[in-house]
N, C-alpha and C positions, 0 to 999 in steps of 0.2 A: 749088265748091271742087274743086281738082285735087289728088288724093292723099287717101287715107283711112286711113293706118296710124297710127303714134304721134302725129304732129303733127296729122293730120286729125281724130283723136278729140278731142284737146285743143281745137282750133279749133271743132269742132262743138259741144262743150260750151259754149264761150264764146258762140257765136251763139244757142244755145238759151236760155241763162240771162240774158244781158245785158238784154234788154227786160223781164224779169220782176223785176229788182231795181233797175234804174236808169231814171230818166225820160229817154227818148231822143226827139230831134226826128224820128226816122224809125224804123220797126220793121223789123229784118232778117227777110226771108222766105227760108228755106232751100230754094231752088228745085231745085238739081241738084248732084250730086257726080259726079266723073269718076275712073275708074280703068281700067287697061288690060284687065282681065279682067271680062267682063260679069257673070258670076255673083257674083264678089266685090264688084263695084261695087254691084250691086243689094242684096246682103246688107248692105253698109255703109250704103246709103241707108236701109234699113229699121231698122237698129240705131241709127244716129246721128241720124236725124230729118230726112233729106233727102227731098223729094217725088219726085225723079226721079234716074235714073242715066244717065251717058253713058260711052262708051269712047274717045272722041276729044275731046281738050280744045279742038280748033278748032271743034267744034260749039257750044261754049258761047258763042263770039263772035257767032254768028248768032242766038242766042236773045233775043227781046225781053224775056223775064222775068228776064234776068241783067243787073244793073247793076254788080255787084262780082265780081271774080275773086280768090279766095283761093288762093294757091299753096303747097301743102304737100308738094311733091315733092323728090327729091334735087337737089342744086345744079346738076347738068349740064343740067337743063331750065329753070331759072329764067329765064334771059335770053330764050330764044325765046318762052316763054309770056307773060312780063310785057310785052315790047315789043309783041307782037301784040295783047294785050288792051288796052293803053293806046292803041294806034293805032286800035283798034275802038271807043274811047270808053268802055271799062270802067274803073272805079276798081280799083286793085290793092293787095292786101295780100300781101306775099311773105315767106316764112320766111327766116331768116338761115342762114348768111351770104348776102349778097345774090346772089353769083355764085361761080363757080369760078376766076375770074381778074379782074384789074384791067380788062382790055379789055372783058370781058362787063359788068362793073359800070359802066364808063363809058358803054357803049351803053344800059344800062338807065336810068342817071341822065339821060342826054340825052333819052331817050324820055319820061321823067317830066317834064322841064322843058318839052318841047313840049306834052305833054298838059295840063300845068297852065295853059297859055295858053288852053285850051279849057274850063277848069273841071274837068278830070279829075284825080283825086288818086291818089297812090301813097305807100305806107308799107312799111318793112321791119320784120319782127317780132322786134325785140330785147325780148322779153317781160319780162325781169327788171327793166327800167326801171319796170314797173308794180307791183312788189312795194312795198307801202306803206312799209316801213322804208327801202328804197333811195330812194324819192321823198322821204321825210322827210330822209334824209341830204343829198340835193341842196339841199333847202330850207335846212338848217342852214349848209351851205357858202355858199350864196348870201347868207345873212344876215350873213356874216362871223364866225360863231361860232368858226371854226377859225383865223381870221387868215390869214396867208400860208401856203399849203400847201407843205410841204417834201418829204414822203414819201408814196408810194402803194404799198401792197403788195396784190397780188391773186392769188388762187389759185382754180382750179376743179379739184376733185379727185374722180375717180370710179374704180371698180374693175371695171367690167363686162366687161373683156376681159383681166383679169390672168391668167386660166387660159389657157395656150397651146393647150388643146383647144377653146376657144370657137370656133365656126365663122366663116368669112369672111362678111362682110356688105358691102353697098354702101358703108357708112361707112369701110371699110378699103381702098377702091379709089379711087385718085386721079382716074381718069377720070370717076367719078360724084360723089365727095365734094369734090374739089378739094384738100383736105388732111385731116389726121386730127384729133388733139386740138386742134391749133392753130386750125383753122377751126370745128370742131364745137362746142367749148366755150370755147376761148381767145377767140373772137370776142365771146362774151358778156361776159367780164370787161374786154375792151378797151372795148366800148361802155358798160358800166356805170360804169367809172371815169371815162371822158370825160364821161358824163352827170352824174355826181355833182359833178365839178369844174367843169363848164361850160368845159372846156378840151380840147385835142387833143394827141395824141402827135406829136412832130415827128422823133424819131430813135430807133433801136432797135439793140440788139446781142443776138443770140440764138443758140440751138442747138436742133436737133431730133434726136430719137432714135427708132428703131424697135427694140423689144425682141424681138418675135416676127415673123420675116420670112415664115413660111409658116403657113397655117392650114387646117384641114379645110374642104372645100366644104360649104355648107349644103344640107340637104334642105328645110328650112322655116326661114324667118326673119321675125320680126315685131317691130317696135320695137327694143329693145336685146337681145332674146333670140332664140335659134335652136337648131336641132338639126343636128348634124354628120351628113353622109352618109358612105357608104363609097366615094365616087367619087374619092377622092384629095384633094390639097391644092391651094391656090392662093396666089400671092404677095400679101403685104401691101405696098401701094405708097404708104402714107401714114405720117406720124409717129404714134408712140404717146404721145409726150410732147414738150412744147415749153416752154422757159424763155427769158425774155428780159428785158433791162434796157431802160428807156425814159426819155427826157427829154420832158417836156411843154412846150408852147409858153410857158406861164406860169412855167417854171423848176423845177417839181417833178421829183423823181426817182421812177421807178417800177420795181418788180420784179414780173414776171408768171410764173405757172407754170400750165400746163394739162396734165393727165395723166389717162389712163384706166387707170393701173396703180397707184393709191394704195389698196392693199389695206385694206378696212374703211371707206373713204370712199364714200358712195353718191351724194351730190349736194352736195358741200361747196363752196359759193361763198363764199370768205372775202376780205373787203375791209377793210383798215385804212388810214386816212388820218391823217397827223400834220401839224398846222399850228403856227404860232407861238403860237396862243391856245387850242388844244384838239385833240382827236382824236376819231375815229369808228371803230367796229369793227362788222362785220356778218358773220354766217355763215348761209347759207341753210338749213342743217340745224336752225336755230333761227330761222326766217324772220320771226316776229312780234316779234322783239327787235332793238333797235339800242342799242349801247353808246356813250355820249358822255362824254368827259372835258372839263371846263371848266377850262382852265389858268389862269384868272383868279381862281379861288377860293383861299381861305386854305389853304395846304399842310397845315395840321393836320387839315383835314376833307375835303380834295380826294380824289377817286377816280372811277373810271368809274361812270357812272350807267346803270342798266339800264332802258331805256325800252321798255315793252310797247306796241307800235304797234297798238293796237286801239281807240283812242278815236275818237269821231265827228269830232274836229278833225283827225285824221290823214288823209293822202291816200287817197281812195276809200272809206274805212272806213264812212262814215255810211250807205251804202246796204245794209250787211250786218247783222251781229248786234250784240247789246248788248256793251258794253266787256268785254274779257277773253276773248271767244269768238273764238279764233284763225282765221285764214284759211289756205288751203293752196295747193299748186302751181297748181291749175286757176284760182284766182281772178285771177292776173295776166293770163291769157288773156282773161278776161271784161273786165277793165279795158282791155286792148288793143282789144277789139271796141267798147267804149263810146267810147273816144277816137277811134277811126277813124270810127264812125258820126257822132259829133258834128262832126268836121272835114268830112266829106263833105257832111252836111246843111247845115252852116253856111258852106260855101264857103271854108274856111280850109285852110292847108297842114298836114297831119298830120306828127307826128314820132314816131320818127326817119324822116327822109326817105330817098329813094334816094341823095341826096348824102351823107347821114350813113353809109349802108351802104357807099358807095364809099370814104369815108375809112377806115372799118374795114378794107375789103378792101386798101387801100394799106398799112395797118399790117401785115396778115398777109403780104402779098407782100414787104415789107421785111424781116420776120423770116426768111422762107424764104431770101431773098437773103443776108442777114447770116450765116445758118447755113452756107450753102454757101461763102461767101467768108471766114468767120471774121473779120468786121470790122463796125464800125458802119455803119449805112445810114440815109440820110434817108428820111422817109416821103413 
């Protein structure tokens, strides 16, 4: 695994837990974690359960005990690491968004296609697909329970940088992150809605906004928190909020909002889908619940049905706890590891693929272009 901070900890938890709860055709062995600083990498290895530590990711490609490379680094390094790993015959799991640009994502998707011809697999980590309630939503749409889909509404609301004194981090620097709220969290709701619908966005019209243009430089930063230093300030070069309208290939209209300035909202992924025969609604801050409205029922008794998605019949749930015992944020990462291992061991193509990641990247780029031009843009 390359990178051992916020996402590295979540992925490590998944690799540790997956074979202990799920019957897998191959058992993941946590061989080596890589970070730039030797002391920190070794401490992370000890804390997270990795056998060895490296400081140069290229060294991983020469190790005979490494068959999978899991990329948990900022976006500016994804393309170089992923392409090299695939060319070296390593299966690759890469955090989202796939890259910092469409050109990088295209190179990664091409490398994945070439690698697939040799049986080498690649997957992008849009983890929220693996939340059981979101997987159930996809199943209901696929079964035709909603009829023809008319509207998609999606929000990803956070508040972790609403304080203008919050320090500058790599997520606020375009050269490292690619974009701000748009790519960091907006990418998730783009993928989640496309996954639920089994459809893709074909056209967008959006706007981006940066509310705080300068922030204190950080003395320490880890995950989503940090400590400001007295060394001055630096420019924020990404968006703080992104809003856009979308048209889906199948005819549905969509509205999307991604912001890290929604005071009081910690990790609110809200998705509502309205169709000719019913509706679905989901909020990650109540992640074990899916609300379903059956529009074919008698109006006298019709209403949204609250489905607690913890039954053994629900996606992924039978490996966990008795019904009613809810899952949490980390469980979707376990499901991701499970699906990836099964695909690699079974010789099948995992999803979401790098091609899926490229499609999302094209949506993000079209939104940025639309905001600059103040016009609709094709994806």
